[in-house]
N, C-alpha and C positions, 0 to 999 in steps of 0.2 A: 404559422410556424410549425416546424416538425421536430427540430433537435436543439436542445440546450446542452452546452458543455459546462459542467460544474467543476470548479476548482476550490478545494478547501485549503486555506493558506494561513500561515503565520510567519511573519518576517521572511518573506520570499521575494524581496525586491531584486535579488540577484537573478531570479529565474522567471518571474511572472510575465514579463514582456514577451519573451521568446515562446513561452507556453501558449499564450493567447495568439500570438502570430501564427503558430503552427496549425490553428484551426480556422484561420481566415478563409472564408468561402465555403466552409463546411457547416458551421453552427449558425443557426438563426439568432441565437443569443448566447453570450457567455455570462454565467453567474459565478462570481467570486465571493465565496463565503469566508470572510476574514475573521479569524479568532480575535476576540476583544483584547487579548493580551499582546497582539502584534504592535511593535513599536517602530517599524521602519516605514518606507514609502510604498509598501505593497498596494494599499488601497488607492493611492493617488496614481500610481503607474497603471493599475488595472482600469481605473476610470478614464485615464487618458487614451487607453486602447479601445475604449467603447464598451467595456464590460459593465454589467449591472453589479454593483458592489453592495453587499449587505454584511453588517457586523453581527456577530452572535457569540454568546458565552460558550466556552468550550464544554462539550458534552461527551467527549470521546469520539473516535473516528466513526463508529457505527451511528452514533447519535447525530453527528454532523451530516452524515450522508442521508439519513432519514429526513433531516431538516431541509436539505437541498431538494430531495424528492418532493417534499410538501410544497416547496416554493417554486418548483419548476412550472413554467407556463406552456410547455410543449408536451406532446405525447411521449417523446423519447428523451433520454438523458445519457450523456457520455461523461463519465467521471474521469478527470485528468488531474494528476498531481502536478504541482508547479514545476517540479524537476523532470517532467516527462514531455515528450514531443510526439505529436501525431505525424506519422510519415505520409507522404503523398499517396502511396499505395493503399494505406489504411483508409485515408479520407475517401478515395474513390470507391473502395469496397463498402464503406458505411453508407455512402450515397446510394449505391445499388441496392443494398439490403433494405434501406428505409423506403425506397421507391416501391418495393413489393415484398413486405415482410412476411406475408402469409400468417401462419400461427406462431411465428417466432417472437419471443418476448425478451430475449437476451442474447448477447454476443460475447464470447470468450476471445480475448485478444492476446496473441503472443507478445512478449516484451523482451527487448534486448537491453541488458544491463551493462552500463559502462562503469568500470572501476579504474580510476586513475587514467582515464582517457581511452581505454580499450574495452571492446566488447568481450565479456566472459561467457564461455559456452559450457564449461563443466561445473561440477559442484552443485547441480540443481538450479543454476541461475538461468538456464534456457531450456525450454521455451517460456517458462515462467508465465503461463497463461493467466490472464486477469479477466474476471467477469465485470466489465465496465460499461458496456452498452446495454441499457435497460429500458424496457417499456415501463413508464412510471406507475401505471395502474397495476402492474403485476409484480412489483419488487418491494422488498422490505429487508432491512438489516436487523439482525439480532443484537441488541445493544449490550448484552452481557459479555460479548466477545470483544476484548479490548484491542487486540492486534490481528492483522491478517484477516480482516472481516470479509465475508462473502455474502452477497445478497441471496435471500431466499426468493425463488421465482415461482410464480403460479402460471406455468406454461413451459414450452420447450425452448431450448437455446441452441445455438450453433457456434462452431469454431470458425474464426476468421483467419485469413492468411496474412493480411497486412499487419505491420508491427507498430507498437509503441516503442519509443526509444527513451530509456530511463537513464538520466545522468545520476547514477546512484551515489558514488563516492568520488570525490576529487582530492581529498586530503586525509591523511591518517587520523588526525584528531577527529574529523567528522565520522570516520568509520567507528571509532571507539565510542563516541557520544551516541550515535544512532543505535548501535547494538546494545549498549547499556540500557537505553530507554526501552528497547524491545524486551530485554530480559526482565526488567522490573515490571513492565506491563504484563508479560506472560506469567510472572509470579503472582501478580494480583488476580489474574484470571483463574489460575489453578487454585488459589486460596478461596476465591468466591465459589468455585465448584466443589469445595470440600476436600480437596486433595491434601494429603499429609506429606511432609518432606521426610525422607529417610537419608541418613548420612551416606549410604552407598550411592545414592543418586549424584552426589557431588563429584565422585570419581567416574561412576559408570556413564552418566549422561554425556559428559564431554568426550569420553573415549568413543562412545557409540556415534556421537555426532561427527567427530573427525573421520572415523572410518567410513561412515555413510557418505559424507561430502567428498572426501578426498579419494577414496577407493571405489565405492559402489557407484557414485555419481560422477566419477572421472574428473575430480577437481585438479588432479595432477596435470591434466591437459593444458592448463593455463599457466604453467610454470610457477615462478616465484609469486606472482599475484594470486594464483590459485591456492598455493600453500598458505599465504598470509590470511586469505579470506577463510579458509577451512579452519585454521587454527583459531582465528578470532571467534568464529561462531561456536567452536567447541568450548572456548573459555567462557563465553557468555551463557552457554548451556549450564555450566557450573554456577555462574552468578545467579541465574534464575532460581536454582534450588537453594542456594544460600539465603536468598531473599525470601523464598517461600518458608524456609525454616524460621526466619525472623518473624514473619507474619503469623505463623502457627504459634510461636511462643507468645506473641503479643495478644492473640485472641484466646488462647487456651492455657498458656503457661507451660506447655510441654511439647516435645517432638517425639514422633514414633521411633522406637528402637529399630535397628536394621533387622 
């Protein structure tokens, strides 16, 4: 065997079947690492699709990815989220790379993000390159990084042309829940790194984030959807600093003055 596709999942019954189907004929094995808190049919559906299902206590995304690396039975691993799909062009490119990888130990894959059924190109959402194809012997995740984790590689990587397709957001409630979770996780990461909240961040951070996303990164190109996405990310930039201030008060009983 040469390639394992690993999916970290919790309550992903809506997506897991299509995710596994998208790697049919590519992966020698699909490993679905199911969060023990999962309460839906994710595990049963994955098993029915022929995946190897293992249950594990939640250790954060980097910790779960390291666990998948440790349990991988092949030299290479491709991390896939349940709401992502491997396109045929990407599958063909991965096959060619693994047939003759040379000294390459990682592959950066561009990702198309779908919001409310349409691909978004502005606002920093494209090409959204993800380091997901890894030589197991040469990769490790830093577990102190709570969100947007990237593996550390011991060797060179290359950029691929084939795409992942990410069914990012389908409903407004999902958008708000996901971004709130990211904001709180980011606040915890900043607190663990010793960062102190300043009240000016609550206004300055969202203003900078909106300008960066909407103007610098051309979020305006995506019309009303782009405006909503940029405004939402700006709002949750403020939420992350409000939460950081709360964590600072809890740990030290004070907040830095502006």
